[in-house]
C-alpha positions, 0 to 999 in steps of 0.5 A: 190589635184590637184592644186599644180600639176597643177601649178608645170606643168603649171610653167615649161611650161608642157602640160597635160590631165585632165580627171575629175571624176564625183561623178556619175563615181566615185560611179559606181565603175569601176575606184575606184577598178583599184586605188591603195588604192582606191584614186585619184588623178592618175598620168600617165607618160609613163609606171609609174602610181602614185596616192599620190599628194606629191608623184606625186610632187616629182617625177615631180620635179625630172623629171623637174630638181628641188630639189636634184637628190641624197637625201638618200630617193630617190630609185635607181634602179639597 
């Protein structure tokens, strides 16, 4: 599920830190318990943490200047 994220980041010349999770680490349970919905990928951008790959792609698209900045489905903080 991370291939599209890697491609977008590489295409845009962005650097990132990738942590590969082994089956053993996942089954140990503490990482899974710390993830919303018990799922990966987990993406952190400063204080923002996102968990679903499409949500992460939308966030990257907005922050890297791709796509609409005024689409009706975007949340606008007050």
